[in-house]
N, C-alpha and C positions, 0 to 999 in steps of 0.2 A: 504494500500500500504506500502510495506516495504522499507527500505532504498535502497536496490538494486533492486527495481522493474524494470521489463522489459517493463512496460506500459509507453512508452515514452510520449504519449500525456498528461497523467495526471501529470507526474513528470517534464516535460520540462517547463522552464520559457520562452522559445522562442515562438513567435507566430507560429501558425500552417502554415507549408509550403504546397504549391501546390504539390500533389503527382506526377503529370506529370513533374514538375520541378525537383523534387528529382530523379525520374527515369532517366531523361535526363542527369542530372549531374553525376549520377552513371555510366552511359554508357560513358560519356565524360571521367571520371576518368580512366575507363578501357582502353580506346582507346588512350589517350593523349601521351603515350610513344611508341605506336606501329603503329598507323594508323592516320596520321594527317588529312586526308580527312574526315574520320569517326568522329574523335574528333571534328573537326570544325562544322560538321553537327549537332552533339549532343549539342555543345555549342550554336549554333544558335537556336536550338529547345528549349533549356533551357531558352534562352533570351526571346523568345516569351511567354513562360509560366510564367516568372518572372515579366513581364512588369507591372502588377497591384499590386505588393507587394514590397514595398520599402526595406524590409528586404532581400527578395530573390534577388532583384537587387543589393543590397550591396554585398552579397556573390558572386553573378554571376560576378560582375566586379572584385572582388578580384581574383577569379579563372582565368578569361579571361586575365587579365593583367599579371598575373604570367605565364600563358601559352605562350602568345605571347612574353614576355620578355625572355623566355628561348628558343625560336626558332632561334638559331644562324645561322642555315643553310638557313633560309628564308630571302632574302634581304629586303623584305617589312615588316618584323616582327616588327622592331623598330618603324616604322611609325604607324603600326596598334596598337602597345602597347601605343604609345604616344596619339593616337586618343582616345583609350579607357580610358586613364588617364584623358584626357580633359572632356570626357563625364561623368566620375565618379565624377570629381571635380565639375562639374556643378550641380549635384544632391546632393552633400555632405551636404548642409544645410538641405535638406529634410531628409536625412539619420540621421543626428544628431538630428533633431527635433523629428523624429519618435522614436529614442532610448530614448531621454529624456522623451517623453510622455509615452512610454511603461514601462520604468524601473526606472526612477528617480521620477516621479510623484511629490509628495509634500515633498520630503526629504529635510532636512535642510543641508545635506552634499553637498559639491561642486560636481557638475556634471562633470564627466570625459567622454568626447566624445569617441565613438568607434574608433578603428583604421581604417584609410582610407589610405591604402598604396599607392594609386594613386598619392598623393602629393609627397611623398618621391621618388617614382619611376620617376615621371616626372622631379623633381628637379635634380635627378642624371643623367638622360638622357641629359637634357639641359646642365648640368655642364660638362659632358663627351664630349659633342659636342662644348664646348667653348661658349655656349649661356648663359652667366652668368646673363644677365639682365632677361631673361625668368625664369631661375632657382630662382633668387631672388624674382621675382613676385609670383611664385608658393609658395615659402617659406613664403612670407608675407601673402598670403591668408590662408595658413595652420595655421600660428600663430594667425591670426584673429579669426579662428574657434576653437582655443585652442587645436589643434591637437598636438600629440607628435611624435617625430621622433626617439626616443630611445637614444638621446644624452643629456648630462647634460644641455646644453643651449637651446635645442629644435630648432624649426624652426626659432625663432627670431635670435639666434646666427648663424644659418646656413645662414640666409639672410645677416647678417653683414659680414660674411666671404666671401660670394659671391660678395657682393658689393666691398669689398677690392680687390678681383680678377678682378672685372670689371674695377676698376680705375687703376689697375696696367697694364692692357693691352692696 
């Protein structure tokens, strides 16, 4: 196999994904900007296909949360997005453990957990709605899991900022 091999299964370090999951997600990607009904059908199909694979579920939640958070014309989209964030946050320890088991193994280096955007998204939704206590709680859970939010202080500093806002109101 060469450096630019097209044989993805042999070169990929990711666990093999379910082909039906991949096809459903491809169809979802095609429909998500043009046909919401079709996109949601494929998203639901992909969910059913991903249920037994923690890696597929991780990616499914990332795509689903992003999709619903961008549905500004749908009044129920924010609630659906927040619901998906909560579901994703509930399985976050399983996702982190699977990544650690699959990729970190016996390494002596510190383990850096995968990105789980549900925590940041939920914290931002709660904060935008003035629910600083909920946002701080989400940030605390993310900090406990050693997740990163892309800021220098991370979720720990985010929690502290949110608590200050909470006490000012």
